[in-house]
mmCIF file of the N, C-alpha and C atoms, coordinates in Angstrom:
data_MODEL
# 
_entry.id   MODEL 
# 
loop_
_atom_site.group_PDB 
_atom_site.id 
_atom_site.type_symbol 
_atom_site.label_atom_id 
_atom_site.label_alt_id 
_atom_site.label_comp_id 
_atom_site.label_asym_id 
_atom_site.label_entity_id 
_atom_site.label_seq_id 
_atom_site.pdbx_PDB_ins_code 
_atom_site.Cartn_x 
_atom_site.Cartn_y 
_atom_site.Cartn_z 
_atom_site.occupancy 
_atom_site.B_iso_or_equiv 
_atom_site.pdbx_formal_charge 
_atom_site.auth_seq_id 
_atom_site.auth_comp_id 
_atom_site.auth_asym_id 
_atom_site.auth_atom_id 
_atom_site.pdbx_PDB_model_num 
ATOM 1   N N  . MET A 1 1  ? 0.694   -1.260  -0.718 1.00 0.00 ? 1  MET A N  1 
ATOM 2   C CA . MET A 1 1  ? -0.217  -0.302  -0.087 1.00 0.00 ? 1  MET A CA 1 
ATOM 3   C C  . MET A 1 1  ? 1.045   1.042   -0.376 1.00 0.00 ? 1  MET A C  1 
ATOM 4   N N  . SER A 1 2  ? 0.587   2.835   -0.064 1.00 0.00 ? 2  SER A N  1 
ATOM 5   C CA . SER A 1 2  ? 1.447   3.758   -0.907 1.00 0.00 ? 2  SER A CA 1 
ATOM 6   C C  . SER A 1 2  ? 0.996   4.355   0.476  1.00 0.00 ? 2  SER A C  1 
ATOM 7   N N  . ARG A 1 3  ? 1.327   5.200   0.681  1.00 0.00 ? 3  ARG A N  1 
ATOM 8   C CA . ARG A 1 3  ? 1.645   5.843   2.055  1.00 0.00 ? 3  ARG A CA 1 
ATOM 9   C C  . ARG A 1 3  ? 0.662   7.391   1.475  1.00 0.00 ? 3  ARG A C  1 
ATOM 10  N N  . GLY A 1 4  ? -0.361  7.385   2.204  1.00 0.00 ? 4  GLY A N  1 
ATOM 11  C CA . GLY A 1 4  ? -0.749  8.577   2.479  1.00 0.00 ? 4  GLY A CA 1 
ATOM 12  C C  . GLY A 1 4  ? -1.517  8.719   1.196  1.00 0.00 ? 4  GLY A C  1 
ATOM 13  N N  . GLY A 1 5  ? -1.507  7.525   0.402  1.00 0.00 ? 5  GLY A N  1 
ATOM 14  C CA . GLY A 1 5  ? -2.752  8.291   -0.642 1.00 0.00 ? 5  GLY A CA 1 
ATOM 15  C C  . GLY A 1 5  ? -3.180  7.228   -1.043 1.00 0.00 ? 5  GLY A C  1 
ATOM 16  N N  . GLY A 1 6  ? -3.692  6.918   -1.770 1.00 0.00 ? 6  GLY A N  1 
ATOM 17  C CA . GLY A 1 6  ? -4.448  5.567   -2.827 1.00 0.00 ? 6  GLY A CA 1 
ATOM 18  C C  . GLY A 1 6  ? -4.700  3.833   -2.355 1.00 0.00 ? 6  GLY A C  1 
ATOM 19  N N  . THR A 1 7  ? -5.831  4.847   -1.375 1.00 0.00 ? 7  THR A N  1 
ATOM 20  C CA . THR A 1 7  ? -6.214  2.924   -1.028 1.00 0.00 ? 7  THR A CA 1 
ATOM 21  C C  . THR A 1 7  ? -6.734  2.176   -2.008 1.00 0.00 ? 7  THR A C  1 
ATOM 22  N N  . ARG A 1 8  ? -6.434  0.983   -2.062 1.00 0.00 ? 8  ARG A N  1 
ATOM 23  C CA . ARG A 1 8  ? -6.932  0.314   -3.205 1.00 0.00 ? 8  ARG A CA 1 
ATOM 24  C C  . ARG A 1 8  ? -8.193  -0.739  -2.440 1.00 0.00 ? 8  ARG A C  1 
ATOM 25  N N  . PRO A 1 9  ? -9.078  -0.405  -2.727 1.00 0.00 ? 9  PRO A N  1 
ATOM 26  C CA . PRO A 1 9  ? -10.444 -0.887  -2.676 1.00 0.00 ? 9  PRO A CA 1 
ATOM 27  C C  . PRO A 1 9  ? -10.316 -2.154  -2.074 1.00 0.00 ? 9  PRO A C  1 
ATOM 28  N N  . ASP A 1 10 ? -9.824  -3.559  -2.038 1.00 0.00 ? 10 ASP A N  1 
ATOM 29  C CA . ASP A 1 10 ? -9.493  -4.758  -2.298 1.00 0.00 ? 10 ASP A CA 1 
ATOM 30  C C  . ASP A 1 10 ? -7.970  -4.882  -0.052 1.00 0.00 ? 10 ASP A C  1 
ATOM 31  N N  . ALA A 1 11 ? -8.181  -3.792  -0.364 1.00 0.00 ? 11 ALA A N  1 
ATOM 32  C CA . ALA A 1 11 ? -6.534  -3.289  0.820  1.00 0.00 ? 11 ALA A CA 1 
ATOM 33  C C  . ALA A 1 11 ? -7.396  -4.651  2.313  1.00 0.00 ? 11 ALA A C  1 
ATOM 34  N N  . LEU A 1 12 ? -8.304  -4.739  2.682  1.00 0.00 ? 12 LEU A N  1 
ATOM 35  C CA . LEU A 1 12 ? -8.942  -4.840  3.654  1.00 0.00 ? 12 LEU A CA 1 
ATOM 36  C C  . LEU A 1 12 ? -9.204  -6.956  3.529  1.00 0.00 ? 12 LEU A C  1 
ATOM 37  N N  . ALA A 1 13 ? -9.166  -7.144  2.207  1.00 0.00 ? 13 ALA A N  1 
ATOM 38  C CA . ALA A 1 13 ? -9.364  -8.298  1.358  1.00 0.00 ? 13 ALA A CA 1 
ATOM 39  C C  . ALA A 1 13 ? -8.654  -9.438  1.916  1.00 0.00 ? 13 ALA A C  1 
ATOM 40  N N  . ARG A 1 14 ? -7.339  -8.506  2.187  1.00 0.00 ? 14 ARG A N  1 
ATOM 41  C CA . ARG A 1 14 ? -5.685  -9.767  2.474  1.00 0.00 ? 14 ARG A CA 1 
ATOM 42  C C  . ARG A 1 14 ? -5.970  -9.993  3.975  1.00 0.00 ? 14 ARG A C  1 
ATOM 43  N N  . LEU A 1 15 ? -6.984  -9.634  4.842  1.00 0.00 ? 15 LEU A N  1 
ATOM 44  C CA . LEU A 1 15 ? -6.887  -10.301 6.445  1.00 0.00 ? 15 LEU A CA 1 
ATOM 45  C C  . LEU A 1 15 ? -7.973  -11.365 6.770  1.00 0.00 ? 15 LEU A C  1 
ATOM 46  N N  . THR A 1 16 ? -7.721  -12.009 7.438  1.00 0.00 ? 16 THR A N  1 
ATOM 47  C CA . THR A 1 16 ? -8.577  -13.137 7.613  1.00 0.00 ? 16 THR A CA 1 
ATOM 48  C C  . THR A 1 16 ? -9.911  -12.938 8.472  1.00 0.00 ? 16 THR A C  1 
ATOM 49  N N  . PRO A 1 17 ? -11.428 -13.377 8.472  1.00 0.00 ? 17 PRO A N  1 
ATOM 50  C CA . PRO A 1 17 ? -12.763 -12.645 9.442  1.00 0.00 ? 17 PRO A CA 1 
ATOM 51  C C  . PRO A 1 17 ? -12.083 -12.450 10.572 1.00 0.00 ? 17 PRO A C  1 
ATOM 52  N N  . GLN A 1 18 ? -11.496 -12.881 11.221 1.00 0.00 ? 18 GLN A N  1 
ATOM 53  C CA . GLN A 1 18 ? -10.548 -12.118 13.078 1.00 0.00 ? 18 GLN A CA 1 
ATOM 54  C C  . GLN A 1 18 ? -10.145 -11.377 12.939 1.00 0.00 ? 18 GLN A C  1 
ATOM 55  N N  . GLN A 1 19 ? -9.211  -11.307 11.265 1.00 0.00 ? 19 GLN A N  1 
ATOM 56  C CA . GLN A 1 19 ? -8.453  -9.645  12.059 1.00 0.00 ? 19 GLN A CA 1 
ATOM 57  C C  . GLN A 1 19 ? -9.207  -8.683  11.629 1.00 0.00 ? 19 GLN A C  1 
ATOM 58  N N  . LEU A 1 20 ? -10.498 -8.711  10.461 1.00 0.00 ? 20 LEU A N  1 
ATOM 59  C CA . LEU A 1 20 ? -10.995 -7.936  9.903  1.00 0.00 ? 20 LEU A CA 1 
ATOM 60  C C  . LEU A 1 20 ? -11.812 -7.227  11.464 1.00 0.00 ? 20 LEU A C  1 
ATOM 61  N N  . ARG A 1 21 ? -12.346 -8.411  11.693 1.00 0.00 ? 21 ARG A N  1 
ATOM 62  C CA . ARG A 1 21 ? -13.485 -7.846  13.532 1.00 0.00 ? 21 ARG A CA 1 
ATOM 63  C C  . ARG A 1 21 ? -12.302 -7.308  13.907 1.00 0.00 ? 21 ARG A C  1 
ATOM 64  N N  . ILE A 1 22 ? -11.301 -7.670  14.512 1.00 0.00 ? 22 ILE A N  1 
ATOM 65  C CA . ILE A 1 22 ? -10.601 -6.580  15.212 1.00 0.00 ? 22 ILE A CA 1 
ATOM 66  C C  . ILE A 1 22 ? -10.357 -6.144  14.590 1.00 0.00 ? 22 ILE A C  1 
ATOM 67  N N  . ALA A 1 23 ? -9.412  -5.481  13.467 1.00 0.00 ? 23 ALA A N  1 
ATOM 68  C CA . ALA A 1 23 ? -9.475  -4.330  13.310 1.00 0.00 ? 23 ALA A CA 1 
ATOM 69  C C  . ALA A 1 23 ? -10.247 -3.016  12.928 1.00 0.00 ? 23 ALA A C  1 
ATOM 70  N N  . ARG A 1 24 ? -12.026 -3.589  12.045 1.00 0.00 ? 24 ARG A N  1 
ATOM 71  C CA . ARG A 1 24 ? -13.372 -2.668  13.038 1.00 0.00 ? 24 ARG A CA 1 
ATOM 72  C C  . ARG A 1 24 ? -13.134 -2.013  13.850 1.00 0.00 ? 24 ARG A C  1 
ATOM 73  N N  . GLY A 1 25 ? -13.475 -3.189  14.961 1.00 0.00 ? 25 GLY A N  1 
ATOM 74  C CA . GLY A 1 25 ? -12.604 -2.853  16.337 1.00 0.00 ? 25 GLY A CA 1 
ATOM 75  C C  . GLY A 1 25 ? -12.085 -1.460  17.247 1.00 0.00 ? 25 GLY A C  1 
ATOM 76  N N  . VAL A 1 26 ? -10.745 -2.001  16.254 1.00 0.00 ? 26 VAL A N  1 
ATOM 77  C CA . VAL A 1 26 ? -10.197 -0.519  16.469 1.00 0.00 ? 26 VAL A CA 1 
ATOM 78  C C  . VAL A 1 26 ? -10.327 0.137   15.932 1.00 0.00 ? 26 VAL A C  1 
ATOM 79  N N  . ALA A 1 27 ? -10.787 0.642   14.606 1.00 0.00 ? 27 ALA A N  1 
ATOM 80  C CA . ALA A 1 27 ? -10.719 1.169   13.899 1.00 0.00 ? 27 ALA A CA 1 
ATOM 81  C C  . ALA A 1 27 ? -12.743 2.301   14.195 1.00 0.00 ? 27 ALA A C  1 
ATOM 82  N N  . GLN A 1 28 ? -13.128 1.907   15.259 1.00 0.00 ? 28 GLN A N  1 
ATOM 83  C CA . GLN A 1 28 ? -13.596 2.467   15.620 1.00 0.00 ? 28 GLN A CA 1 
ATOM 84  C C  . GLN A 1 28 ? -14.021 3.173   16.881 1.00 0.00 ? 28 GLN A C  1 
ATOM 85  N N  . GLY A 1 29 ? -12.569 2.576   17.466 1.00 0.00 ? 29 GLY A N  1 
ATOM 86  C CA . GLY A 1 29 ? -12.567 3.643   18.716 1.00 0.00 ? 29 GLY A CA 1 
ATOM 87  C C  . GLY A 1 29 ? -11.837 2.606   20.119 1.00 0.00 ? 29 GLY A C  1 
ATOM 88  N N  . LEU A 1 30 ? -11.665 1.001   19.715 1.00 0.00 ? 30 LEU A N  1 
ATOM 89  C CA . LEU A 1 30 ? -11.944 0.068   21.498 1.00 0.00 ? 30 LEU A CA 1 
ATOM 90  C C  . LEU A 1 30 ? -10.616 0.697   21.544 1.00 0.00 ? 30 LEU A C  1 
ATOM 91  N N  . THR A 1 31 ? -10.498 -0.119  22.611 1.00 0.00 ? 31 THR A N  1 
ATOM 92  C CA . THR A 1 31 ? -9.468  -0.336  23.066 1.00 0.00 ? 31 THR A CA 1 
ATOM 93  C C  . THR A 1 31 ? -9.141  -1.935  23.033 1.00 0.00 ? 31 THR A C  1 
ATOM 94  N N  . ASN A 1 32 ? -7.899  -2.175  22.906 1.00 0.00 ? 32 ASN A N  1 
ATOM 95  C CA . ASN A 1 32 ? -7.916  -3.969  22.714 1.00 0.00 ? 32 ASN A CA 1 
ATOM 96  C C  . ASN A 1 32 ? -8.597  -4.655  23.833 1.00 0.00 ? 32 ASN A C  1 
ATOM 97  N N  . ARG A 1 33 ? -9.010  -4.830  24.806 1.00 0.00 ? 33 ARG A N  1 
ATOM 98  C CA . ARG A 1 33 ? -9.974  -5.162  25.884 1.00 0.00 ? 33 ARG A CA 1 
ATOM 99  C C  . ARG A 1 33 ? -11.253 -4.898  25.374 1.00 0.00 ? 33 ARG A C  1 
ATOM 100 N N  . GLU A 1 34 ? -11.019 -3.632  25.048 1.00 0.00 ? 34 GLU A N  1 
ATOM 101 C CA . GLU A 1 34 ? -13.266 -4.151  24.797 1.00 0.00 ? 34 GLU A CA 1 
ATOM 102 C C  . GLU A 1 34 ? -13.356 -4.497  23.110 1.00 0.00 ? 34 GLU A C  1 
ATOM 103 N N  . VAL A 1 35 ? -12.095 -4.721  22.127 1.00 0.00 ? 35 VAL A N  1 
ATOM 104 C CA . VAL A 1 35 ? -12.571 -5.456  21.529 1.00 0.00 ? 35 VAL A CA 1 
ATOM 105 C C  . VAL A 1 35 ? -12.241 -6.820  21.774 1.00 0.00 ? 35 VAL A C  1 
ATOM 106 N N  . ALA A 1 36 ? -11.411 -7.341  22.958 1.00 0.00 ? 36 ALA A N  1 
ATOM 107 C CA . ALA A 1 36 ? -11.365 -8.506  23.015 1.00 0.00 ? 36 ALA A CA 1 
ATOM 108 C C  . ALA A 1 36 ? -12.984 -8.875  23.833 1.00 0.00 ? 36 ALA A C  1 
ATOM 109 N N  . LEU A 1 37 ? -13.189 -8.365  24.908 1.00 0.00 ? 37 LEU A N  1 
ATOM 110 C CA . LEU A 1 37 ? -14.653 -8.722  25.003 1.00 0.00 ? 37 LEU A CA 1 
ATOM 111 C C  . LEU A 1 37 ? -15.486 -8.971  23.984 1.00 0.00 ? 37 LEU A C  1 
ATOM 112 N N  . SER A 1 38 ? -16.191 -7.758  23.123 1.00 0.00 ? 38 SER A N  1 
ATOM 113 C CA . SER A 1 38 ? -16.787 -8.039  22.542 1.00 0.00 ? 38 SER A CA 1 
ATOM 114 C C  . SER A 1 38 ? -16.566 -8.983  21.094 1.00 0.00 ? 38 SER A C  1 
ATOM 115 N N  . LEU A 1 39 ? -15.563 -9.683  21.397 1.00 0.00 ? 39 LEU A N  1 
ATOM 116 C CA . LEU A 1 39 ? -15.205 -11.414 20.443 1.00 0.00 ? 39 LEU A CA 1 
ATOM 117 C C  . LEU A 1 39 ? -15.311 -12.429 21.223 1.00 0.00 ? 39 LEU A C  1 
ATOM 118 N N  . SER A 1 40 ? -15.221 -12.064 22.789 1.00 0.00 ? 40 SER A N  1 
ATOM 119 C CA . SER A 1 40 ? -15.089 -13.188 23.622 1.00 0.00 ? 40 SER A CA 1 
ATOM 120 C C  . SER A 1 40 ? -13.924 -13.719 23.218 1.00 0.00 ? 40 SER A C  1 
ATOM 121 N N  . VAL A 1 41 ? -12.431 -12.919 23.290 1.00 0.00 ? 41 VAL A N  1 
ATOM 122 C CA . VAL A 1 41 ? -11.260 -14.214 23.577 1.00 0.00 ? 41 VAL A CA 1 
ATOM 123 C C  . VAL A 1 41 ? -10.513 -12.929 24.029 1.00 0.00 ? 41 VAL A C  1 
ATOM 124 N N  . SER A 1 42 ? -9.087  -13.097 24.512 1.00 0.00 ? 42 SER A N  1 
ATOM 125 C CA . SER A 1 42 ? -8.276  -12.856 25.165 1.00 0.00 ? 42 SER A CA 1 
ATOM 126 C C  . SER A 1 42 ? -7.440  -11.521 24.467 1.00 0.00 ? 42 SER A C  1 
ATOM 127 N N  . THR A 1 43 ? -6.820  -11.063 25.143 1.00 0.00 ? 43 THR A N  1 
ATOM 128 C CA . THR A 1 43 ? -6.820  -9.690  24.387 1.00 0.00 ? 43 THR A CA 1 
ATOM 129 C C  . THR A 1 43 ? -4.899  -10.417 24.158 1.00 0.00 ? 43 THR A C  1 
ATOM 130 N N  . ARG A 1 44 ? -4.700  -10.970 24.921 1.00 0.00 ? 44 ARG A N  1 
ATOM 131 C CA . ARG A 1 44 ? -3.370  -11.389 24.080 1.00 0.00 ? 44 ARG A CA 1 
ATOM 132 C C  . ARG A 1 44 ? -3.558  -12.106 22.751 1.00 0.00 ? 44 ARG A C  1 
ATOM 133 N N  . THR A 1 45 ? -5.143  -12.326 22.420 1.00 0.00 ? 45 THR A N  1 
ATOM 134 C CA . THR A 1 45 ? -5.494  -13.236 20.671 1.00 0.00 ? 45 THR A CA 1 
ATOM 135 C C  . THR A 1 45 ? -4.937  -11.366 20.238 1.00 0.00 ? 45 THR A C  1 
ATOM 136 N N  . VAL A 1 46 ? -6.481  -10.556 20.996 1.00 0.00 ? 46 VAL A N  1 
ATOM 137 C CA . VAL A 1 46 ? -6.432  -9.334  20.134 1.00 0.00 ? 46 VAL A CA 1 
ATOM 138 C C  . VAL A 1 46 ? -4.642  -8.414  19.164 1.00 0.00 ? 46 VAL A C  1 
ATOM 139 N N  . ASP A 1 47 ? -4.023  -8.424  20.710 1.00 0.00 ? 47 ASP A N  1 
ATOM 140 C CA . ASP A 1 47 ? -2.284  -8.593  20.177 1.00 0.00 ? 47 ASP A CA 1 
ATOM 141 C C  . ASP A 1 47 ? -1.959  -9.225  19.141 1.00 0.00 ? 47 ASP A C  1 
ATOM 142 N N  . TYR A 1 48 ? -1.804  -10.567 19.233 1.00 0.00 ? 48 TYR A N  1 
ATOM 143 C CA . TYR A 1 48 ? -1.322  -11.169 18.474 1.00 0.00 ? 48 TYR A CA 1 
ATOM 144 C C  . TYR A 1 48 ? -1.895  -10.741 16.569 1.00 0.00 ? 48 TYR A C  1 
ATOM 145 N N  . HIS A 1 49 ? -3.284  -10.672 16.909 1.00 0.00 ? 49 HIS A N  1 
ATOM 146 C CA . HIS A 1 49 ? -3.887  -10.522 15.033 1.00 0.00 ? 49 HIS A CA 1 
ATOM 147 C C  . HIS A 1 49 ? -3.560  -9.306  14.901 1.00 0.00 ? 49 HIS A C  1 
ATOM 148 N N  . LEU A 1 50 ? -3.634  -7.784  15.290 1.00 0.00 ? 50 LEU A N  1 
ATOM 149 C CA . LEU A 1 50 ? -3.452  -6.431  15.356 1.00 0.00 ? 50 LEU A CA 1 
ATOM 150 C C  . LEU A 1 50 ? -2.103  -6.350  14.713 1.00 0.00 ? 50 LEU A C  1 
ATOM 151 N N  . ARG A 1 51 ? -1.363  -7.337  15.539 1.00 0.00 ? 51 ARG A N  1 
ATOM 152 C CA . ARG A 1 51 ? 0.613   -7.359  14.851 1.00 0.00 ? 51 ARG A CA 1 
ATOM 153 C C  . ARG A 1 51 ? 0.211   -7.665  13.346 1.00 0.00 ? 51 ARG A C  1 
ATOM 154 N N  . ASN A 1 52 ? -0.445  -8.915  13.281 1.00 0.00 ? 52 ASN A N  1 
ATOM 155 C CA . ASN A 1 52 ? -0.076  -9.622  12.032 1.00 0.00 ? 52 ASN A CA 1 
ATOM 156 C C  . ASN A 1 52 ? -1.623  -8.163  10.912 1.00 0.00 ? 52 ASN A C  1 
ATOM 157 N N  . VAL A 1 53 ? -2.416  -7.967  11.594 1.00 0.00 ? 53 VAL A N  1 
ATOM 158 C CA . VAL A 1 53 ? -3.079  -6.975  10.868 1.00 0.00 ? 53 VAL A CA 1 
ATOM 159 C C  . VAL A 1 53 ? -2.062  -5.416  10.656 1.00 0.00 ? 53 VAL A C  1 
ATOM 160 N N  . PHE A 1 54 ? -0.752  -5.139  11.375 1.00 0.00 ? 54 PHE A N  1 
ATOM 161 C CA . PHE A 1 54 ? -0.152  -3.765  10.937 1.00 0.00 ? 54 PHE A CA 1 
ATOM 162 C C  . PHE A 1 54 ? 0.503   -4.466  9.637  1.00 0.00 ? 54 PHE A C  1 
ATOM 163 N N  . SER A 1 55 ? 1.407   -5.400  10.610 1.00 0.00 ? 55 SER A N  1 
ATOM 164 C CA . SER A 1 55 ? 1.792   -6.064  9.083  1.00 0.00 ? 55 SER A CA 1 
ATOM 165 C C  . SER A 1 55 ? 0.962   -6.462  7.230  1.00 0.00 ? 55 SER A C  1 
ATOM 166 N N  . ALA A 1 56 ? -0.165  -6.527  7.369  1.00 0.00 ? 56 ALA A N  1 
ATOM 167 C CA . ALA A 1 56 ? -0.345  -7.060  6.559  1.00 0.00 ? 56 ALA A CA 1 
ATOM 168 C C  . ALA A 1 56 ? -0.477  -5.550  5.950  1.00 0.00 ? 56 ALA A C  1 
ATOM 169 N N  . LEU A 1 57 ? -1.057  -4.782  6.383  1.00 0.00 ? 57 LEU A N  1 
ATOM 170 C CA . LEU A 1 57 ? -2.170  -3.257  5.909  1.00 0.00 ? 57 LEU A CA 1 
ATOM 171 C C  . LEU A 1 57 ? -0.748  -2.464  5.519  1.00 0.00 ? 57 LEU A C  1 
ATOM 172 N N  . GLY A 1 58 ? 0.525   -3.155  6.706  1.00 0.00 ? 58 GLY A N  1 
ATOM 173 C CA . GLY A 1 58 ? 1.041   -1.668  5.807  1.00 0.00 ? 58 GLY A CA 1 
ATOM 174 C C  . GLY A 1 58 ? 1.511   -0.324  6.803  1.00 0.00 ? 58 GLY A C  1 
ATOM 175 N N  . VAL A 1 59 ? 1.022   -0.834  8.099  1.00 0.00 ? 59 VAL A N  1 
ATOM 176 C CA . VAL A 1 59 ? 0.195   0.234   8.939  1.00 0.00 ? 59 VAL A CA 1 
ATOM 177 C C  . VAL A 1 59 ? 1.166   0.369   9.999  1.00 0.00 ? 59 VAL A C  1 
ATOM 178 N N  . ARG A 1 60 ? 1.107   1.933   11.125 1.00 0.00 ? 60 ARG A N  1 
ATOM 179 C CA . ARG A 1 60 ? 1.918   1.529   12.007 1.00 0.00 ? 60 ARG A CA 1 
ATOM 180 C C  . ARG A 1 60 ? 1.600   1.711   13.089 1.00 0.00 ? 60 ARG A C  1 
ATOM 181 N N  . SER A 1 61 ? 0.289   2.193   12.951 1.00 0.00 ? 61 SER A N  1 
ATOM 182 C CA . SER A 1 61 ? 0.020   3.406   14.187 1.00 0.00 ? 61 SER A CA 1 
ATOM 183 C C  . SER A 1 61 ? -1.787  2.752   13.823 1.00 0.00 ? 61 SER A C  1 
ATOM 184 N N  . ARG A 1 62 ? -2.953  3.104   15.073 1.00 0.00 ? 62 ARG A N  1 
ATOM 185 C CA . ARG A 1 62 ? -3.618  2.435   15.039 1.00 0.00 ? 62 ARG A CA 1 
ATOM 186 C C  . ARG A 1 62 ? -4.767  3.190   14.696 1.00 0.00 ? 62 ARG A C  1 
ATOM 187 N N  . MET A 1 63 ? -4.252  4.159   14.272 1.00 0.00 ? 63 MET A N  1 
ATOM 188 C CA . MET A 1 63 ? -4.830  5.718   13.852 1.00 0.00 ? 63 MET A CA 1 
ATOM 189 C C  . MET A 1 63 ? -4.609  5.935   12.523 1.00 0.00 ? 63 MET A C  1 
ATOM 190 N N  . GLU A 1 64 ? -3.476  5.253   11.637 1.00 0.00 ? 64 GLU A N  1 
ATOM 191 C CA . GLU A 1 64 ? -3.598  4.629   10.234 1.00 0.00 ? 64 GLU A CA 1 
ATOM 192 C C  . GLU A 1 64 ? -4.322  3.803   9.672  1.00 0.00 ? 64 GLU A C  1 
ATOM 193 N N  . LEU A 1 65 ? -4.324  3.048   10.962 1.00 0.00 ? 65 LEU A N  1 
ATOM 194 C CA . LEU A 1 65 ? -5.644  1.664   10.418 1.00 0.00 ? 65 LEU A CA 1 
ATOM 195 C C  . LEU A 1 65 ? -6.934  1.669   10.547 1.00 0.00 ? 65 LEU A C  1 
ATOM 196 N N  . ALA A 1 66 ? -7.057  3.252   11.341 1.00 0.00 ? 66 ALA A N  1 
ATOM 197 C CA . ALA A 1 66 ? -8.705  3.566   11.236 1.00 0.00 ? 66 ALA A CA 1 
ATOM 198 C C  . ALA A 1 66 ? -8.842  4.674   10.286 1.00 0.00 ? 66 ALA A C  1 
ATOM 199 N N  . ARG A 1 67 ? -7.667  4.703   9.927  1.00 0.00 ? 67 ARG A N  1 
ATOM 200 C CA . ARG A 1 67 ? -8.301  5.514   8.372  1.00 0.00 ? 67 ARG A CA 1 
ATOM 201 C C  . ARG A 1 67 ? -8.094  4.245   7.484  1.00 0.00 ? 67 ARG A C  1 
ATOM 202 N N  . LEU A 1 68 ? -6.971  4.005   6.811  1.00 0.00 ? 68 LEU A N  1 
ATOM 203 C CA . LEU A 1 68 ? -7.747  2.751   5.566  1.00 0.00 ? 68 LEU A CA 1 
ATOM 204 C C  . LEU A 1 68 ? -8.664  2.388   6.110  1.00 0.00 ? 68 LEU A C  1 
ATOM 205 N N  . VAL A 1 69 ? -9.853  2.025   7.026  1.00 0.00 ? 69 VAL A N  1 
ATOM 206 C CA . VAL A 1 69 ? -10.641 1.639   7.072  1.00 0.00 ? 69 VAL A CA 1 
ATOM 207 C C  . VAL A 1 69 ? -11.683 2.320   7.036  1.00 0.00 ? 69 VAL A C  1 
ATOM 208 N N  . GLU A 1 70 ? -11.840 3.289   7.091  1.00 0.00 ? 70 GLU A N  1 
ATOM 209 C CA . GLU A 1 70 ? -12.862 4.267   6.992  1.00 0.00 ? 70 GLU A CA 1 
ATOM 210 C C  . GLU A 1 70 ? -12.456 4.306   5.053  1.00 0.00 ? 70 GLU A C  1 
ATOM 211 N N  . ARG A 1 71 ? -11.255 4.205   5.098  1.00 0.00 ? 71 ARG A N  1 
ATOM 212 C CA . ARG A 1 71 ? -11.539 4.811   3.136  1.00 0.00 ? 71 ARG A CA 1 
ATOM 213 C C  . ARG A 1 71 ? -11.438 3.414   2.526  1.00 0.00 ? 71 ARG A C  1 
ATOM 214 N N  . THR A 1 72 ? -11.524 2.565   3.506  1.00 0.00 ? 72 THR A N  1 
ATOM 215 C CA . THR A 1 72 ? -11.880 1.019   2.701  1.00 0.00 ? 72 THR A CA 1 
ATOM 216 C C  . THR A 1 72 ? -12.836 0.953   2.256  1.00 0.00 ? 72 THR A C  1 
ATOM 217 N N  . GLU A 1 73 ? -13.592 1.389   3.472  1.00 0.00 ? 73 GLU A N  1 
ATOM 218 C CA . GLU A 1 73 ? -15.099 0.532   3.792  1.00 0.00 ? 73 GLU A CA 1 
ATOM 219 C C  . GLU A 1 73 ? -15.694 1.805   2.978  1.00 0.00 ? 73 GLU A C  1 
ATOM 220 N N  . GLU A 1 74 ? -15.310 3.434   2.951  1.00 0.00 ? 74 GLU A N  1 
ATOM 221 C CA . GLU A 1 74 ? -16.018 4.289   2.197  1.00 0.00 ? 74 GLU A CA 1 
ATOM 222 C C  . GLU A 1 74 ? -16.221 3.634   0.220  1.00 0.00 ? 74 GLU A C  1 
ATOM 223 N N  . CYS A 1 75 ? -15.071 3.527   -0.279 1.00 0.00 ? 75 CYS A N  1 
ATOM 224 C CA . CYS A 1 75 ? -14.740 2.685   -1.240 1.00 0.00 ? 75 CYS A CA 1 
ATOM 225 C C  . CYS A 1 75 ? -15.682 1.835   -1.635 1.00 0.00 ? 75 CYS A C  1 
ATOM 226 N N  . ALA A 1 76 ? -15.946 0.616   -1.459 1.00 0.00 ? 76 ALA A N  1 
ATOM 227 C CA . ALA A 1 76 ? -17.152 -0.471  -1.474 1.00 0.00 ? 76 ALA A CA 1 
ATOM 228 C C  . ALA A 1 76 ? -17.587 -0.233  -1.125 1.00 0.00 ? 76 ALA A C  1 
ATOM 229 N N  . ALA A 1 77 ? -18.833 1.039   -0.154 1.00 0.00 ? 77 ALA A N  1 
ATOM 230 C CA . ALA A 1 77 ? -20.008 1.274   -0.629 1.00 0.00 ? 77 ALA A CA 1 
ATOM 231 C C  . ALA A 1 77 ? -19.917 2.314   -1.686 1.00 0.00 ? 77 ALA A C  1 
ATOM 232 N N  . HIS A 1 78 ? -19.274 3.457   -2.641 1.00 0.00 ? 78 HIS A N  1 
ATOM 233 C CA . HIS A 1 78 ? -19.853 4.045   -3.666 1.00 0.00 ? 78 HIS A CA 1 
ATOM 234 C C  . HIS A 1 78 ? -18.422 2.887   -4.433 1.00 0.00 ? 78 HIS A C  1 
ATOM 235 N N  . PRO A 1 79 ? -18.512 2.255   -5.159 1.00 0.00 ? 79 PRO A N  1 
ATOM 236 C CA . PRO A 1 79 ? -17.898 2.192   -6.441 1.00 0.00 ? 79 PRO A CA 1 
ATOM 237 C C  . PRO A 1 79 ? -17.380 2.502   -7.771 1.00 0.00 ? 79 PRO A C  1 
# 
């Protein structure tokens, strides 16, 4: 993914279903603990998946992830 610019509409398609649920929770502003509680998993599980999400999408912060999720889902909603 290119930095600061074009978000590919299929960026989130690289994620597993569990990673996508976690990414969306984080993008909504939930803490790892809140995401874990909402998905009935441990915070360690969320930490593990979130590290893999960051790596797969090429982001380095929760804010970058939130922006990417927002842009990607907007692109998907308005093709």
